[in-house]
C-alpha positions as CSV (number, residue, x, y, z in Angstrom):
1,M,-41.5,-51.9,37.6
2,E,-42.5,-53.5,34.3
3,Y,-40.2,-55.7,32.4
4,T,-40.3,-56.3,28.7
5,S,-39.3,-59.4,27.1
6,G,-36.0,-59.6,25.2
7,A,-37.8,-60.1,21.9
8,A,-39.8,-56.9,22.2
9,S,-36.7,-54.9,23.1
10,W,-34.8,-56.2,20.1
11,Q,-37.8,-55.3,17.9
12,K,-37.8,-51.7,19.1
13,V,-34.0,-51.5,18.5
14,L,-34.4,-52.8,15.0
15,R,-37.3,-50.3,14.2
16,R,-35.2,-47.4,15.4
17,A,-32.2,-48.5,13.4
18,V,-34.3,-48.9,10.2
19,A,-35.9,-45.5,10.8
20,G,-32.5,-43.9,11.1
21,L,-31.4,-45.3,7.7
22,L,-34.5,-44.2,5.8
23,P,-34.5,-40.7,4.3
24,R,-36.3,-38.1,6.4
25,R,-39.3,-36.3,5.1
26,P,-38.3,-32.7,4.3
27,R,-39.7,-30.0,6.4
28,Q,-42.4,-27.9,4.9
29,R,-40.9,-24.9,3.1
30,R,-41.8,-21.4,3.9
31,P,-44.1,-19.8,1.2
32,G,-42.3,-17.7,-1.4
33,W,-44.1,-14.5,-0.5
34,S,-42.8,-14.7,3.1
35,I,-39.3,-14.3,1.7
36,G,-40.2,-11.9,-1.1
37,V,-42.0,-9.3,1.0
38,P,-38.9,-8.3,3.0
39,V,-36.9,-8.0,-0.2
40,I,-39.5,-5.9,-1.9
41,A,-39.8,-3.7,1.2
42,A,-36.0,-3.2,1.3
43,A,-35.9,-2.3,-2.4
44,A,-38.8,0.2,-2.0
45,G,-37.0,1.9,0.9
46,L,-33.8,2.2,-1.1
47,L,-35.8,3.7,-4.0
48,F,-37.5,6.3,-1.7
49,T,-34.2,7.2,-0.1
50,T,-32.5,7.7,-3.6
51,T,-35.4,9.8,-4.9
52,A,-35.3,12.0,-1.8
53,T,-31.6,12.5,-2.1
54,T,-31.8,13.3,-5.8
55,A,-34.6,15.7,-5.4
56,G,-32.9,17.6,-2.6
57,G,-36.2,18.9,-1.3
58,T,-37.5,19.9,-4.7
59,S,-40.1,18.2,-7.0
60,L,-38.6,16.0,-9.6
61,R,-41.7,16.5,-11.8
62,E,-41.5,20.3,-11.7
63,D,-41.4,21.9,-15.1
64,R,-38.0,23.7,-15.3
65,R,-38.6,25.3,-18.7
66,P,-39.0,28.7,-17.1
67,Q,-35.6,28.4,-15.4
68,L,-34.1,27.4,-18.7
69,T,-35.7,30.3,-20.5
70,Q,-34.4,32.7,-17.8
71,L,-30.9,31.2,-18.1
72,I,-30.9,31.7,-21.9
73,E,-32.1,35.3,-21.4
74,D,-29.4,36.0,-18.8
75,R,-26.7,34.7,-21.2
76,R,-28.0,36.8,-24.0
77,E,-27.7,39.9,-21.8
78,Q,-24.2,39.0,-20.8
79,V,-23.2,38.5,-24.5
80,A,-24.8,41.9,-25.4
81,E,-22.9,43.6,-22.6
82,S,-19.6,42.0,-23.7
83,E,-20.3,43.1,-27.3
84,E,-20.9,46.7,-26.2
85,R,-17.7,46.7,-24.2
86,A,-15.7,45.2,-27.1
87,A,-17.1,47.9,-29.4
88,R,-16.0,50.6,-27.0
89,L,-12.5,49.1,-26.8
90,R,-12.2,48.8,-30.5
91,A,-13.3,52.5,-30.9
92,E,-10.6,53.5,-28.3
93,V,-7.9,51.5,-30.2
94,E,-9.0,53.1,-33.5
95,D,-8.8,56.6,-32.0
96,Q,-5.4,56.0,-30.4
97,T,-4.1,54.5,-33.7
98,A,-5.4,57.5,-35.6
99,T,-3.7,59.9,-33.2
100,L,-0.4,58.0,-33.4
101,A,-0.6,58.0,-37.2
102,D,-0.4,61.8,-37.2
103,T,3.1,61.7,-35.9
104,D,4.4,58.2,-36.9
105,G,5.0,57.6,-40.6
106,P,5.1,53.8,-40.6
107,V,1.9,53.5,-38.5
108,K,0.1,55.9,-40.9
109,A,1.3,53.9,-43.9
110,Q,0.0,50.6,-42.5
111,R,-3.3,52.3,-41.4
112,D,-3.9,53.6,-44.9
113,R,-3.0,50.1,-46.3
114,A,-5.6,48.5,-44.0
115,A,-8.2,51.1,-44.8
116,A,-7.9,50.2,-48.5
117,S,-8.7,46.6,-47.8
118,R,-11.7,47.2,-45.4
119,Q,-14.3,47.0,-48.1
120,A,-13.0,43.8,-49.5
121,A,-12.7,42.3,-46.0
122,G,-16.3,43.2,-45.3
123,F,-15.7,45.9,-42.7
124,T,-17.8,48.5,-44.5
125,A,-21.5,48.5,-45.4
126,L,-22.4,47.8,-49.1
127,T,-25.3,48.8,-51.2
128,G,-26.1,47.5,-54.7
129,P,-28.3,45.2,-56.8
130,G,-28.9,41.7,-55.3
131,L,-31.3,39.1,-54.1
132,T,-33.3,38.7,-50.9
133,I,-34.2,35.1,-49.9
134,E,-36.4,34.1,-47.1
135,L,-36.6,30.5,-45.7
136,N,-39.3,29.4,-43.3
137,D,-40.6,26.2,-41.6
138,A,-43.6,24.5,-43.1
139,P,-47.0,24.9,-41.5
140,Q,-47.8,22.1,-39.0
141,P,-50.3,19.8,-40.7
142,Q,-53.0,17.9,-38.9
143,V,-51.6,14.7,-40.3
144,L,-48.0,14.3,-41.4
145,P,-47.4,13.2,-45.0
146,K,-46.7,9.5,-45.4
147,G,-43.1,8.6,-44.5
148,A,-42.4,12.1,-43.1
149,S,-41.4,13.3,-39.7
150,N,-41.4,16.6,-37.9
151,D,-37.7,17.1,-38.9
152,D,-38.8,17.3,-42.5
153,L,-41.0,20.3,-41.8
154,V,-38.2,22.6,-40.5
155,I,-35.3,24.5,-42.1
156,H,-32.0,22.8,-41.3
157,Q,-28.4,23.9,-41.3
158,G,-27.7,22.1,-44.6
159,D,-30.6,24.1,-46.3
160,V,-29.1,27.5,-45.2
161,Q,-25.6,26.4,-46.1
162,A,-26.7,25.3,-49.6
163,I,-28.3,28.7,-50.3
164,V,-25.3,30.6,-48.9
165,N,-22.7,28.6,-50.8
166,A,-24.5,28.9,-54.0
167,L,-24.7,32.7,-53.7
168,W,-21.0,32.9,-53.0
169,A,-20.4,30.7,-56.0
170,G,-22.6,33.0,-58.1
171,G,-20.3,36.0,-57.4
172,A,-21.9,37.6,-54.4
173,E,-19.8,40.6,-53.3
174,G,-21.4,40.8,-49.8
175,M,-23.9,38.9,-47.8
176,S,-25.9,39.1,-44.6
177,I,-28.1,36.7,-42.7
178,M,-30.7,38.1,-40.3
179,N,-29.1,41.5,-41.0
180,V,-25.8,40.3,-39.7
181,R,-22.8,40.6,-42.1
182,V,-21.2,37.3,-42.9
183,L,-18.0,36.5,-44.7
184,S,-17.0,33.5,-46.7
185,T,-15.4,32.0,-43.6
186,S,-18.5,32.5,-41.3
187,A,-19.9,29.3,-39.8
188,V,-23.6,28.8,-40.1
189,R,-25.0,26.3,-37.6
190,C,-28.5,25.3,-36.5
191,V,-29.7,24.2,-33.0
192,G,-33.0,22.5,-33.6
193,N,-34.9,24.8,-35.8
194,T,-33.0,27.9,-34.7
195,L,-29.9,29.5,-36.3
196,L,-26.7,30.0,-34.5
197,L,-24.6,32.8,-36.1
198,H,-21.6,34.6,-34.4
199,G,-22.8,33.5,-31.0
200,R,-26.4,34.7,-31.4
201,V,-29.5,32.6,-31.8
202,Y,-32.2,33.4,-34.4
203,S,-35.6,31.9,-35.1
204,P,-37.2,31.4,-38.5
205,P,-38.0,32.8,-41.0
206,F,-34.3,33.2,-42.0
207,K,-33.6,36.2,-44.2
208,I,-30.5,36.1,-46.5
209,V,-29.4,39.1,-48.5
210,A,-26.7,39.0,-51.1
211,I,-25.2,41.8,-53.3
212,G,-24.4,40.7,-56.8
213,E,-25.8,40.4,-60.3
214,P,-29.3,38.9,-59.7
215,A,-29.2,36.8,-62.9
216,A,-25.8,35.3,-62.0
217,L,-27.0,34.6,-58.5
218,R,-30.1,32.8,-59.7
219,R,-28.1,30.7,-62.2
220,A,-25.9,29.6,-59.3
221,L,-28.9,28.7,-57.2
222,A,-30.4,26.7,-60.0
223,A,-27.1,24.8,-60.6
224,S,-26.5,23.9,-57.0
225,E,-27.3,20.3,-56.2
226,G,-28.0,21.1,-52.5
227,V,-30.4,23.9,-53.5
228,Q,-32.2,21.4,-55.9
229,W,-32.7,18.9,-53.0
230,F,-34.0,21.8,-50.9
231,M,-36.5,22.9,-53.6
232,E,-37.8,19.4,-53.8
233,A,-38.5,19.5,-50.1
234,V,-40.2,22.9,-50.6
235,D,-42.6,21.3,-53.1
236,H,-43.2,18.1,-51.1
237,Y,-43.4,19.4,-47.5
238,Q,-44.5,23.0,-48.2
239,L,-41.4,24.6,-46.7
240,G,-41.3,28.4,-47.0
241,Y,-39.2,29.9,-49.8
242,S,-39.3,33.4,-51.3
243,E,-36.9,35.2,-53.6
244,S,-36.8,38.8,-54.9
245,A,-34.4,41.0,-56.7
246,S,-33.9,44.7,-55.8
247,T,-31.3,47.2,-54.5
248,V,-30.2,45.9,-51.1
249,T,-27.8,46.9,-48.4
250,V,-25.7,44.7,-46.2
251,P,-24.2,46.0,-42.9
252,A,-20.5,46.1,-42.0
253,F,-18.9,43.1,-40.3
254,E,-18.9,43.8,-36.6
255,D,-17.7,40.5,-35.1
256,S,-14.3,39.8,-33.6
257,T,-11.4,40.6,-35.9
258,A,-8.8,38.7,-33.9
259,L,-6.3,36.9,-36.1
260,R,-5.8,33.1,-35.9
261,S,-3.2,32.9,-38.6
262,A,-1.3,35.4,-40.8
263,T,1.4,35.6,-43.4
264,V,3.9,38.3,-44.1
265,P,3.1,40.0,-47.4
266,R,5.8,39.9,-50.1
């Protein structure tokens, strides 16, 4: 057995004590990529799982315009069927009312009173002098005019409303849009560059026919501020506008006649 001197033993003890007091060198850190790789892999897995769940076995990049077109066509057919059924029901009500009027005096009196107002209400076709106006989108140029956008090249709801309001102000007795009779309370709306009227969608060109004195109608168009702005756009962006005077016909109003409000005549 080997013995060490007391001095050497004390030296070792002191070295260990000093080493314990000194700060230890930090261990070498793991490279950042070794931590990032698992995180990225987990995120990618979550993304793939979410995509698969959303797709439901279909392609997310599939062009669904054909399905949308078919949906619109199906809805149009449903609307057409509903309109035909409503027309048959109205005819049945009219026939039964006429039969009842033969034996019921008050019913006959009210029926005659309503018939006298049918023309003023727009429920009969009208023929007379008037204007035919056609609005159309501008041709698509190779390069848009400076400061213009594609919205400037199409007919908007405000353009149609400006023409219609001016014609009413000019004394129009009857009016049709796309051969559909409209009243002063008819709403004209646009969806993109298509016209929505009484639940039907129409594409340009938009044809407006108004019965009235052509000279008075033209004066009203010229005096309308909205029409003036539209005519500036016609000149600047080459929007389509045509106007002609002749003997015209507007059909009878065939939309729903359900009352939303009424007052008792005095």
